C-alpha positions, 0 to 999 in steps of 0.5 A: 545359760543353756538352750533348755534354759534359754528356751523356757525363760523365753516361752515364758516371756513371750506368753507374757507379751503375747498373750497381751496383745494377741488374746485378743484375735488383733495383733499385727504380724509385725507385733507378733514377729517382734515378739517372737524374736527376743533375745536379751528378755531384760532389754526388752520387758519394759518395752514389751510390757507398755506397747502391750498395755496399751495396745490391749487398752485401745482395743478394748475401748475400740471395740466399744467405741465401734459400735458408734463410730463408722471410721475404725481409724477414729476409733482406735486412735481414741482408743489407743489414746485413753488405752495410755490412761488406762493401762496403770490399771491394768500393769499389775499382772502383766508386770508381774509375768515378764517380771516373773520371766526375768526372774528365771532367767536370773536363776538359771544364771544362778543354776549355771554359776552353783559350785555342785552344778559344774561339778555334775555337769562336768562329770561325763558319768551324768546325763542332764535333762529336764524330762517335765519340759518334753512332756506334750503341753497338754500333759505337762498341766496334769503332771505334778511337778511340771502342772500344779506346783510349777510357777512363779512362788513354787517351783520357780524353774523346770527341775533338773534331772542328772543321771549316772545309769552306770552307778544307778545314782540321781541328782535333781536340782530344784528351785523352791519359791515364798508359796509352798509354806507349811510354816511361814518361811519354811517349805511344806513337809508334804512338798518335801515328800513329793519330792523325794518319792518323785526322785527315789521312784526315777532311780528305783526304774534304773534297776527294774527289768521294764524300768517303770514301777510305782511306790509301794512304801516311802519313809521319810525323816525329816532331819532340819526345817528347809527355808523356802526361796532357795535351791535344793538338791535330791540324790538318790542311789539304788540300794537293792534288787530282788526281782521285780522289786528295788529298794533306794536311799536318798537325801535332800540338801542345801547348795551352797555355793562354799562349804558343805550342804546341810542335809535336810531330810533322808529317806528309802521307798520301796518300788515295785514293777507291775507284772503287766510292765512287760506289756507297755510297749506292745500296747504302746505300738498298739495305740500307735497303730489305731491312731495313725 
């Protein structure tokens, strides 16, 4: 598993377990340190789940009893014991979060074994990145691919981008879960339009003078339904540039382990660079000077 993917999986597992313990502000440094040093989520998921549930239930019960019993130790012992009994009522949410983190790790392993991924990673002309993970956390929540559409059952792992600056082309791998359907088992066409717009527009930036633009026109042809709960590869290539205008063609296809990919969607986008785009570097500098 590559470093970026490992950080993503461990962060999800850490959040799942740590939030249960620490959100009451009663976790000891020992517990926090233990969770932050996880190396294999699969071996520790059950232990963390049981520990976190017992602790949270114990804290809840103990914080109630402290109003009537003087000794905090007695409160905690009673609360912890009660927590072992009542933990099953809170198991569903934490189990879901931890299992999702473990599932993400398994998906990342699958990614590394896909033939197309090996091909792209073996091609020196392509630069690999995950732009959504490079955004500040508060901004991630407001970016459509990193916030509203990200998470278990949706875009299960952050999209992986491969950028070929020399040939002005891009490839993006996503894994679509079972919560973004139109019809049962079929990915919603609107989601496919969003993905095509995101990828083709980013490709257009490669040909624009100031590397930024907005979608002026997007045409989509749906060739075949896209089944959910699987990988999808979106590819795009710059077709033409005329001043502040750039045209890009692309498609979305299946990611088979053997055989020829199935092309599901084809599209073309016209991206226009705003006239004020050349002023952006100076605007950014001005903002930074004010906030320093």
